[in-house]
N, C-alpha and C positions, 0 to 999 in steps of 0.2 A: 598381173599380180604374182602369179606363180607358175608360169611356164607356157609352152606352145606345142601342138601335135602329140603323138604318142611319145612320152618322155621315159627314157630308160634310166638305169642306175647311173649316177655320176661316176666318172673315172676317178681313180685315186683314193687315198684313205686306207688306213690299216684295219678297218672294222668290217665284219661281215654284215650284209643287209638284214633288215627285219625279216623274220621268217614267216610272216603272214602276208597274204595278199587280199585286196578288197575290190569290190566292183566300182565301176564308174557310175556317177549319178546321171540318170537319163530322164528325170522328171522334175517338175517344179514342186517345191515343198515349203512348208512354213515351220519355223522353229523359234525358240526364244533366243538362242545364241548360235551364231555361225562363226566358225574359226577357219579362216583362209590360211592354209599352210599347215602341213602335217609333219613338220620337223620337230626338233626338241622342244622349242617354246610352245608351239601349238599343241603338242601332245600333253605337256605338263599342264598347260592351261585347261585343256579338256578334262584331265584327271582331277584337278582341283575343283572344277565346277561340278563334275559328276559326283564327287564325294559329298557335295553340298546339296544334292538333289536335282541339279539341272540336267538337261538332256541335250548337250551341245551337238551340233553337226560339224564334222571336220571334213574339209575338201582339200585335196592335194593334187597338184598338176602331174607329179610323177609318182614315185613309190613313197608310201608312208615311211618316214625315218631314213630316207636315202638322199637327203639334200646336204646342206652345209654340215650337219652333225657327223656325217661319214668322213668329212675332210678334217675334222677337228682332232686335237691331240689328247682329248680325254682328261683334262685337268680342271679341277674346280678349286679356285683360290680366293683367299681374302688378302693375300699379299700381292699387290698390284704395282710392282716395281717401286717407284719413289712417290706413290700417290698420296700417302698419308701426310708427309711433310708439305707437299704441294697444297693439298686441301686445307691444311691448318693455316698456312700463310695466306692463302687467297680467300678462304671463306670462314675461318675460325674453327674453334674446337668442336662445336656441336655438329657441323657438317662432316668434319673428318671422322668423328666418332660414329656418326650415323652410317657413313659409307662403309666403314669397317664392320659395324654390327649387322647391316643388311646382308652382307656377303657371308659373314659367319653364320647367320641364321639360315641362309640358303644351303651351306654345307651341312648343317645339322639336319635340315629337311631331306637332303639327298640320302644321308646315312639312315635316318629313320624310315624313309620310304623303301629303301633297299631291304631293310630288315623286315618291314611289314609285308612286303610282297615276295620275300625270299628271292630277290633278284640276284642271280649269280652273274654279276657283271664285273668281277675282279675289283670291286671297290676297296680301297685301302687308304687308311690315314697315314700320311707320310710327311716329313718336313719339306719345306720349300726354302730355297736358298737364293739370295741375290749375290752375284759374284762380281767383285771388283777386279779390274784388269790394269789399273794404274792408281797413283796416289790421289788424284782428283776423285776417282770413284769411291775411294775409302772415305773421304770427307763427306761425300753425298750420302753414303750409307750411314755414317755416324749421325747426320742430321735426321735421317729417316728413323734410326734407332731411338733418337731422343723423342720423336713423335710417338713411337711405339710405347715408350715408357710413360709419357704424359697421358696417353689414351688407354693405358692398361692392356695393350695388345700382347699376345702370347709370342713374343719374339725378342731376340737379343743378338748382339754382335758375337761372332765366333772367330777365334784366332785363325783357323784354317779349315776350309770346307773339304769334304771328302771327294775331291776331284784332282786329277793328276797334273793339271796345267796351270794352276795358280797357287801361290803361297801367300797371297794377300788375305786380310780379314774379309769375312762375308757376313751378311745379315740373314739370320735363320729365323723362320717362323714355323711353329709346330702345328701338327694336326691338320694339314691340308689334305686334299683328296685327289686321287687318280682312279680312273675307272674306264670301263668300256662303255661309252655313252650310248651306242646303238643297242647293245644288249639291255641296258637300263630302259631305253625307249621301248624295246620289244616287250618288256614285262609290263609297262604301262599300257601299251597297245593291247596286249592280251587281256588285261583286266578290263579295259574299256569295251573290248569285244564281248567278253562274258557278261558285261552289264548292258549289252545291246545298245551301246552308243553308236550312232551312225558314222562310219568312217568311209570315205570315198577316195579312190585313187584315180589317176588319169582324168581328173576333173578340173579343168582350167577355169579360174575366175578371171574375167577380162575387164570387169568394171564393178564399182561399188556405187550404188545410188543412195544418197543420203536424204534426210528430211523426215517427214511424218511417217513414211512407210519405207524404212531402210531395206535394201535388198542387195544381194550379190548376183551379178549377171554372169552366166557361164558361157563358155565358147559355143556350146551346142544350142544356145538360145533359151535354155531353161533358166529359172531364177530360184534363189533361196531367199525368202522373205524372213527377216529376223529383227527382233527388237534390239539386239546387240550384235555388232559385227566386230570380230577381232582379226586384225591383219597381222598375222604372225609369220610373214615371209621375210627373207633375209634383207632385202632392200624394198621396203613396202610401198610407199606412195610417192607419186611424182611431186605433190605439193610440199613434201618434206625435204626435197632435194637440197635446198640451200643449207639445211642443218646437218647434212650427212657428208662424210668423206669416206671414200672407198680406198682400202689398201690391199695390196696383193703380197703374199708371203709364200715361201717355199717350205715344204716339209718332206721328211723322208724316214724310212725304216732301214736300219743297218744291222747286220749281224756282228756280234762281238765274240772274240775268243774267250773272254771271261765276263761274267755278269758284273755290271758296275754297281756301285753303292746305291742303295735306295734313296730316293728323294727326287724333287722337282727342282731343276736348276735353271736360272735365268741370268744372262750376262747383262752388264750395264753398258756394253759397247754399243756403238752406233754404226750399223744396225745391231739390234739385240738378237740373241739366239737363246732358245730354251730347249732343254733336253731332259729325258727321263728314260727309265727302262720299262719295257712292257712285261707282261706276265710270263712270256716265254724267254725272257732274258735279252731280247733284242733292244737296240737303242732307237728311240724316237726323237728326232730333232726337228725343230721348226724355227723360222725367223726370217730375217732379212727384209722385213716388211717395208714397203715404200708406197707412197700415194699413187694410185692408178692414174696414168696419163698416157699420152701418145708415146712417151719415152720409156714406159715400163715394158720390159722384155722378160717374159717368163723364163726364156732360155738362159738369160743372164742370172736370174734369181736361182735357177737350178745349179749353175756353175758356181755361184757364190756359196751355196749350201755345201756342195761337194768340196770346195776349197776349205771351208771352215772345219768340216768334219775331218778332212785329211790332216789338217794342221793340229787339231786338238785330240783326235782319236785315230791315229795313223793305222791302226790294225783293223778298223771297222771296214766291213765289206758292204757295198751298196746293194740293197734288195729292191727298193721301190722309192720313187720320188714323185711328188705331185705339187701343184700350187693351189692355194686357197685364198679366198677373199674375206676381208674383215671390214665391217662397217663401224665407223666412229662418228661421233657428233662433233660439232664445231667447238663445244666447250668440254669435250671428253667425258661427259656424263651421259649415260644411256637415256633412251626415251621409252617409257612404258606407262600406259594409262590412256585416258580419253584424249583424242587428237585435239579437241577444243574444250576449254574449261566450261563446265556446266552442262555439257552435252553427253549423252550416254549411248549414242547410236554407233559410234566408231572408235575403236581402240587400236593402239599399235604397240609393238615392242621391237626395238632395233637399237643399233648403235653401241653394242657391247664390246666392240674391239676384240682382243684375244681372250676375253673372259666371259664368253657366251654361256658357259654352263652355270657358273654361280650367278652371274647377272641375269641369265635367262630365267632361272628359278625365281629370283627376286622379282623380276618383271612380271612373270606369270602370276605370282601371288598378288601383286598390286592390282592387276587387271581383274583377277577373280574376286578379290575383296571389293573392288569398286562395283562390279556387276551385282554382287550379292548384298551390297549395302553395309559391308563391314569396314571398320576403320583400319587403315594401314598407316602406322606411324612414320614410315619411311617414304611414302608415296610422293612427297614433295621433292625428293631428290631427283626422281626420274621423270617428273611430269612434263609432257610435251608443251604445256602452256607456259613454261618458264621463260621462253624466249620473248624478247621485245623487239619491235621493228628497228629501233636504233641500233641495238646490239647485233641484229642480223644483217644489217646493210653490207658490211665488209664481206660476209660470207656469200651473200647474194651476188655481189660484184665478182667475187672469185669464181663462183659456180658458173656465172654467165660467161666469163672469159674462157673457162675450161670447155664449156659447151661450144663456143664459137670456134675455138682451136680444133676441137674434134670434128666440126663440120667442114672446116676449110683446109686443114693440114692433111695432105695425102702423101703417102709414101710412093716411091717409084715402083712401077709394076715390073715383074720379071716375066720371062718368056714361058709360055705354057709347055713348050718342048723341053725346057730345062727342069721341069718339075719331076722329081724322082719319086718312086713308091714310098709312101709314108710321109710325104712332104705336103705342106699347104702354103699358099702364097697368093698375093694379089697379082692378077694377070690382066692383060688387055685382050679381050676376045672379040673380034670383029668391031673394034673401036669402043667397046664397052668395058669399064672396069669391073672385074669379076673376082670373087673369092673362089679359088680352086684348090681342091685336095685330091691327090692321087693315092688310092688305097694300095695296100701292100701287094694286091693281086693285079694292079694296073687299072682298076675301075676309077672313073673320074667323077667327082662331085663338084658342081659349080653353082654358086649362089650369088645373089645380089649382096654386096658387102655393106649396104646401108642398114644400120640398126633400125629395127621397127619401132623402137621406143621413142627416140628423138632425132634420128637421122644421122648420127655420128658414124664414121666408117670403122668397121670392126677390124681387129688385128688377129693374126694367126698365133695361137698359143701352141708351141711345139711340145711343151711338156704334157699338157692335158689333152692334146689333139682336139682343140675347140677354137671357135671364133669368139673373141672377147671384145666387148665394147670398152674403149678407154674413157668414156664420159661418165657412165653410170653403172658399169659393171655387168651388164647382161652377158650371158654366155650361151652359145649355140653349138650344136654338134655339127658334123661335117655335112649333114643333109639340111641344115638350117633350123632344126627343131630347137626350141628354147629349153635350155638346161637350168638357167637361173635368170630371174627378172632383174629389173622391173619390166623388161619387154614381155608382152603377152602374146605376140604374134610371131610366127617363124619367119626367117629370112626367105625372100622370094627365091625359088629354085629355078636356075637357068637351064641346068643340064645335070643329069644324074646317070651314073652306072654305064659309061661308055668305055668299053674295053679298049685299051691302047693297042693299036695294030703294030 
């Protein structure tokens, strides 16, 4: 569910980690609600339930608040590219309006909670812009603007956006949010700690047992028996795999000679790029997302990011680049709520794509409302029970094909002797395919490259210095420890720390 061995902070991301640490869980316990995953959604869900009198238990494989949220760009939006016009055409006015309203409500909740807790997380209301780069884009923006008008959304077309590289009209939406999401999480974590809510780090969930007596099974053999289990991990459950699509994108921080105009900007290009300024005036850029597969190369994503920044902000100086993973659903609508209709033992929240902060708050509210017996007027939008077998068949076939390719397609091995310090690659050692990494000091780390989740062969990620699975997105460090699921067991270690002679 959420990791393997001692899990350290994830590499990458512009945000400092949560400033509190918590113990590992070493005993079996009983509770009403267990939340698996101590990231943004897990912590928000725990906060919502605790304010209603519940005493949830939160378990996290690594550090609380140091997973996917540290890799995010810290924007909470109700402007989701061309989503409003698409939903209007496909599902009608009521769904399009509800989708906008649920995210607007999430933005208001973020702002209220920030004020209530005096969370100094650089939260700021700022406009968001969709940028056209050709005439076709302008027509698409005009169709989206028409949907804005019909739905009463706070946005309009503008003749020229405040960016230097396009003179075409843009679509502006007011009062969106940018913030430091980890500092916001830190404030929620501190409040939960003061309320004596049980938070556990370095506590890996390896299985969930459903039925009359639901329980979370931990790697150390202990269990958490709970009436309600919330799976708030990035890629949660294997049986949801056919509904989920994993994308990898690049992000980076760049210094600028002058502070750019305030706002959150997103291009309509393919691939799309988004950028904004940080509180210290630096430029944060993300994008280039593509579906994770054997062909996905993080090094290429990094180079594409560099090329785009150089073309559009030639004076920007690179400070830090990382890659991140985004989970989408097959119908592009998130999943949040009971995994099965009519059952209250297991809940999930995933599939938010690049909008995990606003969507994550909305999903956490839906789960908290369901557990506490409150009506949520938007829960039908995200319900996992909305999929039908006939609708899912093409996705199941596509997922199976991707899995088979991951199992049988293997890249050529390179020679171990050619491996330079700081490099990782698949090598053949004594006739066995091996994932090898040579540290900067010459130390050698060798692992079995077969992912422990479903057996696909992992790939070396030169940007994040990780082994990544192209089938379902599991990430492992150079010693094989799980950094991101769905894998729950580390890669088998063949050899570690041999000094090169």
